[in-house]
PyMOL commands that place a pseudoatom at each C-alpha (Angstrom):
pseudoatom trace, name=CA, resn=MET, resi=1, chain=A, elem=C, hetatm=0, pos=[104.220, 122.715, 3.065]
pseudoatom trace, name=CA, resn=THR, resi=2, chain=A, elem=C, hetatm=0, pos=[107.075, 121.134, 1.130]
pseudoatom trace, name=CA, resn=ALA, resi=3, chain=A, elem=C, hetatm=0, pos=[105.904, 117.675, 2.320]
pseudoatom trace, name=CA, resn=SER, resi=4, chain=A, elem=C, hetatm=0, pos=[102.395, 118.324, 1.091]
pseudoatom trace, name=CA, resn=ALA, resi=5, chain=A, elem=C, hetatm=0, pos=[103.649, 119.442, -2.336]
pseudoatom trace, name=CA, resn=LEU, resi=6, chain=A, elem=C, hetatm=0, pos=[105.789, 116.323, -2.576]
pseudoatom trace, name=CA, resn=ALA, resi=7, chain=A, elem=C, hetatm=0, pos=[102.931, 114.117, -1.603]
pseudoatom trace, name=CA, resn=LEU, resi=8, chain=A, elem=C, hetatm=0, pos=[100.694, 115.742, -4.244]
pseudoatom trace, name=CA, resn=ALA, resi=9, chain=A, elem=C, hetatm=0, pos=[103.435, 115.362, -6.879]
pseudoatom trace, name=CA, resn=PHE, resi=10, chain=A, elem=C, hetatm=0, pos=[103.768, 111.647, -5.997]
pseudoatom trace, name=CA, resn=VAL, resi=11, chain=A, elem=C, hetatm=0, pos=[99.983, 111.057, -6.261]
pseudoatom trace, name=CA, resn=VAL, resi=12, chain=A, elem=C, hetatm=0, pos=[99.793, 112.841, -9.655]
pseudoatom trace, name=CA, resn=TYR, resi=13, chain=A, elem=C, hetatm=0, pos=[102.800, 110.961, -10.936]
pseudoatom trace, name=CA, resn=SER, resi=14, chain=A, elem=C, hetatm=0, pos=[101.361, 107.624, -9.670]
pseudoatom trace, name=CA, resn=CYS, resi=15, chain=A, elem=C, hetatm=0, pos=[97.965, 108.305, -11.341]
pseudoatom trace, name=CA, resn=LYS, resi=16, chain=A, elem=C, hetatm=0, pos=[99.636, 109.347, -14.587]
pseudoatom trace, name=CA, resn=SER, resi=17, chain=A, elem=C, hetatm=0, pos=[101.616, 106.105, -14.830]
pseudoatom trace, name=CA, resn=ASN, resi=18, chain=A, elem=C, hetatm=0, pos=[98.509, 104.039, -14.058]
pseudoatom trace, name=CA, resn=LEU, resi=19, chain=A, elem=C, hetatm=0, pos=[96.511, 105.866, -16.801]
pseudoatom trace, name=CA, resn=SER, resi=20, chain=A, elem=C, hetatm=0, pos=[99.072, 104.932, -19.338]
pseudoatom trace, name=CA, resn=GLU, resi=21, chain=A, elem=C, hetatm=0, pos=[98.650, 101.275, -18.297]
pseudoatom trace, name=CA, resn=ALA, resi=22, chain=A, elem=C, hetatm=0, pos=[94.798, 101.522, -18.431]
pseudoatom trace, name=CA, resn=GLU, resi=23, chain=A, elem=C, hetatm=0, pos=[95.080, 102.996, -22.065]
pseudoatom trace, name=CA, resn=MET, resi=24, chain=A, elem=C, hetatm=0, pos=[97.108, 100.023, -23.069]
pseudoatom trace, name=CA, resn=LEU, resi=25, chain=A, elem=C, hetatm=0, pos=[94.437, 97.605, -22.153]
pseudoatom trace, name=CA, resn=ASP, resi=26, chain=A, elem=C, hetatm=0, pos=[92.428, 96.037, -25.028]
pseudoatom trace, name=CA, resn=LEU, resi=27, chain=A, elem=C, hetatm=0, pos=[88.844, 96.087, -23.639]
pseudoatom trace, name=CA, resn=ASP, resi=28, chain=A, elem=C, hetatm=0, pos=[87.755, 93.678, -26.390]
pseudoatom trace, name=CA, resn=LYS, resi=29, chain=A, elem=C, hetatm=0, pos=[89.827, 91.053, -24.691]
pseudoatom trace, name=CA, resn=ILE, resi=30, chain=A, elem=C, hetatm=0, pos=[88.769, 91.545, -21.176]
pseudoatom trace, name=CA, resn=PRO, resi=31, chain=A, elem=C, hetatm=0, pos=[85.625, 89.747, -19.868]
pseudoatom trace, name=CA, resn=LEU, resi=32, chain=A, elem=C, hetatm=0, pos=[82.806, 91.986, -18.841]
pseudoatom trace, name=CA, resn=GLN, resi=33, chain=A, elem=C, hetatm=0, pos=[81.981, 89.486, -15.898]
pseudoatom trace, name=CA, resn=THR, resi=34, chain=A, elem=C, hetatm=0, pos=[83.686, 86.429, -14.548]
pseudoatom trace, name=CA, resn=VAL, resi=35, chain=A, elem=C, hetatm=0, pos=[81.888, 83.696, -12.448]
pseudoatom trace, name=CA, resn=ASP, resi=36, chain=A, elem=C, hetatm=0, pos=[83.978, 81.105, -10.448]
pseudoatom trace, name=CA, resn=ASN, resi=37, chain=A, elem=C, hetatm=0, pos=[82.359, 77.721, -9.795]
pseudoatom trace, name=CA, resn=MET, resi=38, chain=A, elem=C, hetatm=0, pos=[79.456, 78.371, -12.027]
pseudoatom trace, name=CA, resn=PHE, resi=39, chain=A, elem=C, hetatm=0, pos=[76.375, 76.268, -11.740]
pseudoatom trace, name=CA, resn=PHE, resi=40, chain=A, elem=C, hetatm=0, pos=[72.960, 76.680, -13.361]
pseudoatom trace, name=CA, resn=VAL, resi=41, chain=A, elem=C, hetatm=0, pos=[69.795, 74.598, -13.879]
pseudoatom trace, name=CA, resn=GLN, resi=42, chain=A, elem=C, hetatm=0, pos=[67.245, 74.781, -16.620]
pseudoatom trace, name=CA, resn=SER, resi=43, chain=A, elem=C, hetatm=0, pos=[63.782, 73.334, -16.067]
pseudoatom trace, name=CA, resn=GLU, resi=44, chain=A, elem=C, hetatm=0, pos=[60.657, 73.120, -18.193]
pseudoatom trace, name=CA, resn=ASN, resi=45, chain=A, elem=C, hetatm=0, pos=[57.167, 72.811, -16.776]
pseudoatom trace, name=CA, resn=GLY, resi=46, chain=A, elem=C, hetatm=0, pos=[58.728, 72.055, -13.316]
pseudoatom trace, name=CA, resn=ARG, resi=47, chain=A, elem=C, hetatm=0, pos=[60.875, 69.245, -14.527]
pseudoatom trace, name=CA, resn=LEU, resi=48, chain=A, elem=C, hetatm=0, pos=[64.718, 69.375, -14.581]
pseudoatom trace, name=CA, resn=LYS, resi=49, chain=A, elem=C, hetatm=0, pos=[66.005, 69.642, -18.193]
pseudoatom trace, name=CA, resn=MET, resi=50, chain=A, elem=C, hetatm=0, pos=[69.569, 70.459, -18.023]
pseudoatom trace, name=CA, resn=ARG, resi=51, chain=A, elem=C, hetatm=0, pos=[72.345, 71.234, -15.410]
pseudoatom trace, name=CA, resn=VAL, resi=52, chain=A, elem=C, hetatm=0, pos=[75.625, 73.031, -16.317]
pseudoatom trace, name=CA, resn=GLU, resi=53, chain=A, elem=C, hetatm=0, pos=[78.783, 73.212, -14.110]
pseudoatom trace, name=CA, resn=SER, resi=54, chain=A, elem=C, hetatm=0, pos=[82.118, 74.946, -14.812]
pseudoatom trace, name=CA, resn=PRO, resi=55, chain=A, elem=C, hetatm=0, pos=[85.079, 76.131, -12.728]
pseudoatom trace, name=CA, resn=ARG, resi=56, chain=A, elem=C, hetatm=0, pos=[85.024, 79.501, -14.481]
pseudoatom trace, name=CA, resn=MET, resi=57, chain=A, elem=C, hetatm=0, pos=[82.733, 81.368, -16.910]
pseudoatom trace, name=CA, resn=GLU, resi=58, chain=A, elem=C, hetatm=0, pos=[83.814, 84.652, -18.577]
pseudoatom trace, name=CA, resn=VAL, resi=59, chain=A, elem=C, hetatm=0, pos=[81.156, 86.832, -20.129]
pseudoatom trace, name=CA, resn=TYR, resi=60, chain=A, elem=C, hetatm=0, pos=[82.145, 89.001, -23.171]
pseudoatom trace, name=CA, resn=GLU, resi=61, chain=A, elem=C, hetatm=0, pos=[79.859, 91.584, -24.795]
pseudoatom trace, name=CA, resn=HIS, resi=62, chain=A, elem=C, hetatm=0, pos=[80.826, 93.925, -27.573]
pseudoatom trace, name=CA, resn=ASP, resi=63, chain=A, elem=C, hetatm=0, pos=[78.910, 95.887, -30.234]
pseudoatom trace, name=CA, resn=THR, resi=64, chain=A, elem=C, hetatm=0, pos=[77.819, 93.001, -32.366]
pseudoatom trace, name=CA, resn=VAL, resi=65, chain=A, elem=C, hetatm=0, pos=[79.152, 89.948, -30.481]
pseudoatom trace, name=CA, resn=SER, resi=66, chain=A, elem=C, hetatm=0, pos=[78.009, 88.442, -27.246]
pseudoatom trace, name=CA, resn=TYR, resi=67, chain=A, elem=C, hetatm=0, pos=[79.409, 85.150, -25.810]
pseudoatom trace, name=CA, resn=ASP, resi=68, chain=A, elem=C, hetatm=0, pos=[80.242, 83.210, -22.671]
pseudoatom trace, name=CA, resn=LEU, resi=69, chain=A, elem=C, hetatm=0, pos=[83.684, 81.433, -22.550]
pseudoatom trace, name=CA, resn=PHE, resi=70, chain=A, elem=C, hetatm=0, pos=[84.442, 78.423, -20.262]
pseudoatom trace, name=CA, resn=PRO, resi=71, chain=A, elem=C, hetatm=0, pos=[88.270, 78.361, -20.407]
pseudoatom trace, name=CA, resn=LYS, resi=72, chain=A, elem=C, hetatm=0, pos=[88.602, 75.654, -17.616]
pseudoatom trace, name=CA, resn=GLY, resi=73, chain=A, elem=C, hetatm=0, pos=[86.107, 73.166, -19.079]
pseudoatom trace, name=CA, resn=ILE, resi=74, chain=A, elem=C, hetatm=0, pos=[82.439, 72.479, -18.738]
pseudoatom trace, name=CA, resn=ARG, resi=75, chain=A, elem=C, hetatm=0, pos=[80.114, 69.607, -17.704]
pseudoatom trace, name=CA, resn=VAL, resi=76, chain=A, elem=C, hetatm=0, pos=[76.600, 69.370, -18.987]
pseudoatom trace, name=CA, resn=PHE, resi=77, chain=A, elem=C, hetatm=0, pos=[73.948, 66.954, -17.711]
pseudoatom trace, name=CA, resn=GLY, resi=78, chain=A, elem=C, hetatm=0, pos=[70.775, 66.409, -19.846]
pseudoatom trace, name=CA, resn=TYR, resi=79, chain=A, elem=C, hetatm=0, pos=[67.669, 64.878, -18.342]
pseudoatom trace, name=CA, resn=SER, resi=80, chain=A, elem=C, hetatm=0, pos=[64.871, 62.846, -20.076]
pseudoatom trace, name=CA, resn=GLU, resi=81, chain=A, elem=C, hetatm=0, pos=[61.217, 63.898, -20.116]
pseudoatom trace, name=CA, resn=GLU, resi=82, chain=A, elem=C, hetatm=0, pos=[60.759, 61.598, -16.992]
pseudoatom trace, name=CA, resn=GLY, resi=83, chain=A, elem=C, hetatm=0, pos=[63.545, 63.582, -15.115]
pseudoatom trace, name=CA, resn=MET, resi=84, chain=A, elem=C, hetatm=0, pos=[66.187, 60.769, -15.391]
pseudoatom trace, name=CA, resn=LEU, resi=85, chain=A, elem=C, hetatm=0, pos=[69.765, 61.602, -16.117]
pseudoatom trace, name=CA, resn=GLU, resi=86, chain=A, elem=C, hetatm=0, pos=[70.232, 60.646, -19.708]
pseudoatom trace, name=CA, resn=THR, resi=87, chain=A, elem=C, hetatm=0, pos=[73.137, 62.440, -21.299]
pseudoatom trace, name=CA, resn=THR, resi=88, chain=A, elem=C, hetatm=0, pos=[76.490, 63.938, -20.048]
pseudoatom trace, name=CA, resn=ILE, resi=89, chain=A, elem=C, hetatm=0, pos=[78.921, 66.090, -22.001]
pseudoatom trace, name=CA, resn=VAL, resi=90, chain=A, elem=C, hetatm=0, pos=[82.414, 66.872, -20.652]
pseudoatom trace, name=CA, resn=SER, resi=91, chain=A, elem=C, hetatm=0, pos=[84.955, 69.110, -22.393]
pseudoatom trace, name=CA, resn=ARG, resi=92, chain=A, elem=C, hetatm=0, pos=[88.255, 70.961, -21.608]
pseudoatom trace, name=CA, resn=GLN, resi=93, chain=A, elem=C, hetatm=0, pos=[86.833, 74.248, -22.948]
pseudoatom trace, name=CA, resn=ALA, resi=94, chain=A, elem=C, hetatm=0, pos=[83.487, 75.548, -24.222]
pseudoatom trace, name=CA, resn=LYS, resi=95, chain=A, elem=C, hetatm=0, pos=[81.895, 78.692, -25.763]
pseudoatom trace, name=CA, resn=HIS, resi=96, chain=A, elem=C, hetatm=0, pos=[78.217, 79.839, -25.803]
pseudoatom trace, name=CA, resn=ASP, resi=97, chain=A, elem=C, hetatm=0, pos=[77.573, 82.323, -28.655]
pseudoatom trace, name=CA, resn=LYS, resi=98, chain=A, elem=C, hetatm=0, pos=[74.562, 84.486, -28.044]
pseudoatom trace, name=CA, resn=THR, resi=99, chain=A, elem=C, hetatm=0, pos=[74.342, 86.485, -31.230]
pseudoatom trace, name=CA, resn=VAL, resi=100, chain=A, elem=C, hetatm=0, pos=[70.928, 87.989, -31.862]
pseudoatom trace, name=CA, resn=GLY, resi=101, chain=A, elem=C, hetatm=0, pos=[68.691, 85.360, -33.502]
pseudoatom trace, name=CA, resn=LYS, resi=102, chain=A, elem=C, hetatm=0, pos=[71.025, 82.437, -32.895]
pseudoatom trace, name=CA, resn=GLU, resi=103, chain=A, elem=C, hetatm=0, pos=[72.342, 80.474, -29.894]
pseudoatom trace, name=CA, resn=LEU, resi=104, chain=A, elem=C, hetatm=0, pos=[75.226, 78.053, -30.523]
pseudoatom trace, name=CA, resn=TRP, resi=105, chain=A, elem=C, hetatm=0, pos=[77.257, 76.019, -28.004]
pseudoatom trace, name=CA, resn=SER, resi=106, chain=A, elem=C, hetatm=0, pos=[80.784, 74.820, -28.855]
pseudoatom trace, name=CA, resn=ALA, resi=107, chain=A, elem=C, hetatm=0, pos=[82.835, 72.352, -26.916]
pseudoatom trace, name=CA, resn=PHE, resi=108, chain=A, elem=C, hetatm=0, pos=[86.552, 71.882, -27.514]
pseudoatom trace, name=CA, resn=GLY, resi=109, chain=A, elem=C, hetatm=0, pos=[89.367, 69.548, -26.266]
pseudoatom trace, name=CA, resn=LYS, resi=110, chain=A, elem=C, hetatm=0, pos=[88.586, 65.922, -25.516]
pseudoatom trace, name=CA, resn=VAL, resi=111, chain=A, elem=C, hetatm=0, pos=[84.867, 66.145, -25.669]
pseudoatom trace, name=CA, resn=VAL, resi=112, chain=A, elem=C, hetatm=0, pos=[83.213, 63.051, -24.217]
pseudoatom trace, name=CA, resn=VAL, resi=113, chain=A, elem=C, hetatm=0, pos=[79.410, 62.469, -24.631]
pseudoatom trace, name=CA, resn=LYS, resi=114, chain=A, elem=C, hetatm=0, pos=[77.724, 59.647, -22.769]
pseudoatom trace, name=CA, resn=ASN, resi=115, chain=A, elem=C, hetatm=0, pos=[74.135, 58.507, -23.226]
pseudoatom trace, name=CA, resn=ILE, resi=116, chain=A, elem=C, hetatm=0, pos=[73.650, 56.757, -19.992]
pseudoatom trace, name=CA, resn=VAL, resi=117, chain=A, elem=C, hetatm=0, pos=[70.408, 55.055, -20.771]
pseudoatom trace, name=CA, resn=LYS, resi=118, chain=A, elem=C, hetatm=0, pos=[71.799, 53.405, -23.993]
pseudoatom trace, name=CA, resn=GLN, resi=119, chain=A, elem=C, hetatm=0, pos=[75.288, 52.899, -22.388]
pseudoatom trace, name=CA, resn=GLU, resi=120, chain=A, elem=C, hetatm=0, pos=[76.859, 54.673, -25.337]
pseudoatom trace, name=CA, resn=THR, resi=121, chain=A, elem=C, hetatm=0, pos=[79.976, 56.801, -25.321]
pseudoatom trace, name=CA, resn=MET, resi=122, chain=A, elem=C, hetatm=0, pos=[81.195, 59.133, -27.952]
pseudoatom trace, name=CA, resn=GLU, resi=123, chain=A, elem=C, hetatm=0, pos=[84.654, 60.931, -28.088]
pseudoatom trace, name=CA, resn=THR, resi=124, chain=A, elem=C, hetatm=0, pos=[85.744, 63.828, -30.377]
pseudoatom trace, name=CA, resn=ASP, resi=125, chain=A, elem=C, hetatm=0, pos=[87.725, 67.015, -30.310]
pseudoatom trace, name=CA, resn=THR, resi=126, chain=A, elem=C, hetatm=0, pos=[85.086, 69.489, -31.271]
pseudoatom trace, name=CA, resn=LEU, resi=127, chain=A, elem=C, hetatm=0, pos=[81.266, 69.382, -30.762]
pseudoatom trace, name=CA, resn=TYR, resi=128, chain=A, elem=C, hetatm=0, pos=[78.628, 71.897, -31.581]
pseudoatom trace, name=CA, resn=TRP, resi=129, chain=A, elem=C, hetatm=0, pos=[75.002, 72.111, -30.174]
pseudoatom trace, name=CA, resn=ASP, resi=130, chain=A, elem=C, hetatm=0, pos=[72.320, 74.225, -31.812]
pseudoatom trace, name=CA, resn=ALA, resi=131, chain=A, elem=C, hetatm=0, pos=[69.714, 74.840, -29.108]
pseudoatom trace, name=CA, resn=GLU, resi=132, chain=A, elem=C, hetatm=0, pos=[67.019, 75.963, -31.608]
pseudoatom trace, name=CA, resn=ALA, resi=133, chain=A, elem=C, hetatm=0, pos=[67.478, 72.980, -34.000]
pseudoatom trace, name=CA, resn=LYS, resi=134, chain=A, elem=C, hetatm=0, pos=[68.078, 70.636, -31.000]
pseudoatom trace, name=CA, resn=GLU, resi=135, chain=A, elem=C, hetatm=0, pos=[70.954, 68.994, -32.752]
pseudoatom trace, name=CA, resn=ILE, resi=136, chain=A, elem=C, hetatm=0, pos=[74.566, 68.244, -31.940]
pseudoatom trace, name=CA, resn=TRP, resi=137, chain=A, elem=C, hetatm=0, pos=[77.162, 67.646, -34.616]
pseudoatom trace, name=CA, resn=THR, resi=138, chain=A, elem=C, hetatm=0, pos=[80.826, 67.642, -35.596]
pseudoatom trace, name=CA, resn=ASP, resi=139, chain=A, elem=C, hetatm=0, pos=[83.011, 67.284, -38.671]
pseudoatom trace, name=CA, resn=CYS, resi=140, chain=A, elem=C, hetatm=0, pos=[86.033, 65.897, -36.705]
pseudoatom trace, name=CA, resn=TYR, resi=141, chain=A, elem=C, hetatm=0, pos=[87.252, 62.425, -35.995]
pseudoatom trace, name=CA, resn=VAL, resi=142, chain=A, elem=C, hetatm=0, pos=[84.714, 60.514, -33.791]
pseudoatom trace, name=CA, resn=LYS, resi=143, chain=A, elem=C, hetatm=0, pos=[84.990, 57.318, -31.742]
pseudoatom trace, name=CA, resn=MET, resi=144, chain=A, elem=C, hetatm=0, pos=[81.696, 55.670, -30.510]
pseudoatom trace, name=CA, resn=SER, resi=145, chain=A, elem=C, hetatm=0, pos=[81.362, 52.693, -28.332]
pseudoatom trace, name=CA, resn=SER, resi=146, chain=A, elem=C, hetatm=0, pos=[78.348, 50.801, -26.982]
pseudoatom trace, name=CA, resn=PRO, resi=147, chain=A, elem=C, hetatm=0, pos=[77.580, 47.313, -25.668]
pseudoatom trace, name=CA, resn=SER, resi=148, chain=A, elem=C, hetatm=0, pos=[76.978, 46.271, -29.285]
pseudoatom trace, name=CA, resn=GLY, resi=149, chain=A, elem=C, hetatm=0, pos=[80.339, 47.365, -30.697]
pseudoatom trace, name=CA, resn=TYR, resi=150, chain=A, elem=C, hetatm=0, pos=[82.822, 50.059, -31.625]
pseudoatom trace, name=CA, resn=MET, resi=151, chain=A, elem=C, hetatm=0, pos=[82.607, 52.697, -34.468]
pseudoatom trace, name=CA, resn=GLN, resi=152, chain=A, elem=C, hetatm=0, pos=[84.844, 55.366, -35.737]
pseudoatom trace, name=CA, resn=GLY, resi=153, chain=A, elem=C, hetatm=0, pos=[84.729, 57.887, -38.467]
pseudoatom trace, name=CA, resn=TYR, resi=154, chain=A, elem=C, hetatm=0, pos=[84.667, 61.524, -39.575]
pseudoatom trace, name=CA, resn=GLY, resi=155, chain=A, elem=C, hetatm=0, pos=[81.584, 63.732, -38.895]
pseudoatom trace, name=CA, resn=MET, resi=156, chain=A, elem=C, hetatm=0, pos=[78.507, 62.972, -36.808]
pseudoatom trace, name=CA, resn=ARG, resi=157, chain=A, elem=C, hetatm=0, pos=[74.968, 64.267, -36.523]
pseudoatom trace, name=CA, resn=SER, resi=158, chain=A, elem=C, hetatm=0, pos=[72.531, 63.469, -33.660]
pseudoatom trace, name=CA, resn=ASP, resi=159, chain=A, elem=C, hetatm=0, pos=[69.623, 64.853, -31.645]
pseudoatom trace, name=CA, resn=GLU, resi=160, chain=A, elem=C, hetatm=0, pos=[70.625, 66.861, -28.600]
pseudoatom trace, name=CA, resn=ARG, resi=161, chain=A, elem=C, hetatm=0, pos=[70.280, 63.939, -26.243]
pseudoatom trace, name=CA, resn=ALA, resi=162, chain=A, elem=C, hetatm=0, pos=[72.617, 61.737, -28.359]
pseudoatom trace, name=CA, resn=ARG, resi=163, chain=A, elem=C, hetatm=0, pos=[69.930, 59.174, -28.774]
pseudoatom trace, name=CA, resn=ASN, resi=164, chain=A, elem=C, hetatm=0, pos=[70.406, 58.700, -32.548]
pseudoatom trace, name=CA, resn=ALA, resi=165, chain=A, elem=C, hetatm=0, pos=[73.963, 59.421, -33.522]
pseudoatom trace, name=CA, resn=ILE, resi=166, chain=A, elem=C, hetatm=0, pos=[74.942, 58.875, -37.164]
pseudoatom trace, name=CA, resn=LEU, resi=167, chain=A, elem=C, hetatm=0, pos=[78.575, 58.755, -38.350]
pseudoatom trace, name=CA, resn=LEU, resi=168, chain=A, elem=C, hetatm=0, pos=[78.847, 60.424, -41.719]
pseudoatom trace, name=CA, resn=LYS, resi=169, chain=A, elem=C, hetatm=0, pos=[82.137, 58.721, -42.922]
pseudoatom trace, name=CA, resn=PRO, resi=170, chain=A, elem=C, hetatm=0, pos=[82.663, 55.571, -40.987]
pseudoatom trace, name=CA, resn=PHE, resi=171, chain=A, elem=C, hetatm=0, pos=[85.656, 53.209, -41.237]
pseudoatom trace, name=CA, resn=ASN, resi=172, chain=A, elem=C, hetatm=0, pos=[87.032, 50.106, -39.543]
pseudoatom trace, name=CA, resn=ASN, resi=173, chain=A, elem=C, hetatm=0, pos=[84.180, 49.367, -37.290]
pseudoatom trace, name=CA, resn=GLU, resi=174, chain=A, elem=C, hetatm=0, pos=[83.562, 46.354, -35.122]
pseudoatom trace, name=CA, resn=PHE, resi=175, chain=A, elem=C, hetatm=0, pos=[80.232, 44.997, -33.979]
pseudoatom trace, name=CA, resn=ILE, resi=176, chain=A, elem=C, hetatm=0, pos=[79.232, 42.304, -31.562]
pseudoatom trace, name=CA, resn=ILE, resi=177, chain=A, elem=C, hetatm=0, pos=[76.108, 40.360, -32.436]
pseudoatom trace, name=CA, resn=ASP, resi=178, chain=A, elem=C, hetatm=0, pos=[74.199, 39.531, -29.352]
pseudoatom trace, name=CA, resn=LYS, resi=179, chain=A, elem=C, hetatm=0, pos=[70.899, 37.568, -29.863]
pseudoatom trace, name=CA, resn=ASP, resi=180, chain=A, elem=C, hetatm=0, pos=[70.023, 37.177, -26.166]
pseudoatom trace, name=CA, resn=SER, resi=181, chain=A, elem=C, hetatm=0, pos=[66.676, 38.705, -26.036]
pseudoatom trace, name=CA, resn=THR, resi=182, chain=A, elem=C, hetatm=0, pos=[66.283, 38.058, -22.329]
pseudoatom trace, name=CA, resn=LYS, resi=183, chain=A, elem=C, hetatm=0, pos=[69.371, 40.136, -21.222]
pseudoatom trace, name=CA, resn=VAL, resi=184, chain=A, elem=C, hetatm=0, pos=[68.463, 42.817, -18.714]
pseudoatom trace, name=CA, resn=VAL, resi=185, chain=A, elem=C, hetatm=0, pos=[70.471, 46.051, -18.706]
pseudoatom trace, name=CA, resn=ILE, resi=186, chain=A, elem=C, hetatm=0, pos=[70.369, 48.065, -15.551]
pseudoatom trace, name=CA, resn=ASP, resi=187, chain=A, elem=C, hetatm=0, pos=[70.966, 51.841, -15.528]
pseudoatom trace, name=CA, resn=SER, resi=188, chain=A, elem=C, hetatm=0, pos=[73.200, 52.142, -12.481]
pseudoatom trace, name=CA, resn=VAL, resi=189, chain=A, elem=C, hetatm=0, pos=[73.051, 55.976, -12.458]
pseudoatom trace, name=CA, resn=ASN, resi=190, chain=A, elem=C, hetatm=0, pos=[69.241, 56.346, -12.299]
pseudoatom trace, name=CA, resn=PHE, resi=191, chain=A, elem=C, hetatm=0, pos=[68.412, 53.012, -10.541]
pseudoatom trace, name=CA, resn=ILE, resi=192, chain=A, elem=C, hetatm=0, pos=[66.207, 53.459, -7.418]
pseudoatom trace, name=CA, resn=GLY, resi=193, chain=A, elem=C, hetatm=0, pos=[65.484, 50.471, -5.281]
pseudoatom trace, name=CA, resn=PRO, resi=194, chain=A, elem=C, hetatm=0, pos=[66.987, 47.822, -3.115]
pseudoatom trace, name=CA, resn=PRO, resi=195, chain=A, elem=C, hetatm=0, pos=[70.563, 46.785, -3.751]
pseudoatom trace, name=CA, resn=LEU, resi=196, chain=A, elem=C, hetatm=0, pos=[70.960, 44.062, -6.360]
pseudoatom trace, name=CA, resn=LYS, resi=197, chain=A, elem=C, hetatm=0, pos=[72.032, 40.703, -5.189]
pseudoatom trace, name=CA, resn=LYS, resi=198, chain=A, elem=C, hetatm=0, pos=[74.918, 39.050, -6.941]
for i in range(1, 198): cmd.bond("trace and resi %d" % i, "trace and resi %d" % (i + 1))
show_as sticks, trace
zoom trace
């Protein structure tokens, strides 16, 4: 009987100490759901439109705020209307705000955007994507390189596929004037066919 009483007292004491730890938790800072090795695909009319990969996704939902956090980075692959890989975006961290009436993606920390078809690369620290407006932009420092030259500046606006990027405040840019109209550029990522002879 004494042993039973001691066991019951130990259980009550253990639960009491756990309750005080639980009361100290800030539920606004704890994710509602976590997903490791997250992978999802978005299609439209049976055609692949976008693919997203991340080592970890955390879902947060509160009274007025709802967002997904990607603390270990994200990789986004955008496809053209013909189903060819056109754009990639890689960053060290990302956030997807899902507030009612608005959807905004934010990428942070060494963001690299590549348009594979145009062989263009853009690097910045922070990038925003408005899914409804189909636009990407930043107000940070931007470096852009392509076969025709190198550009840098502050602020950039473009369509979501990075087809028509415009630097808002450019400086110290270098361009290569290439007048060879017979030059053939091969998209090595989307190329399908026999190996090319050198």
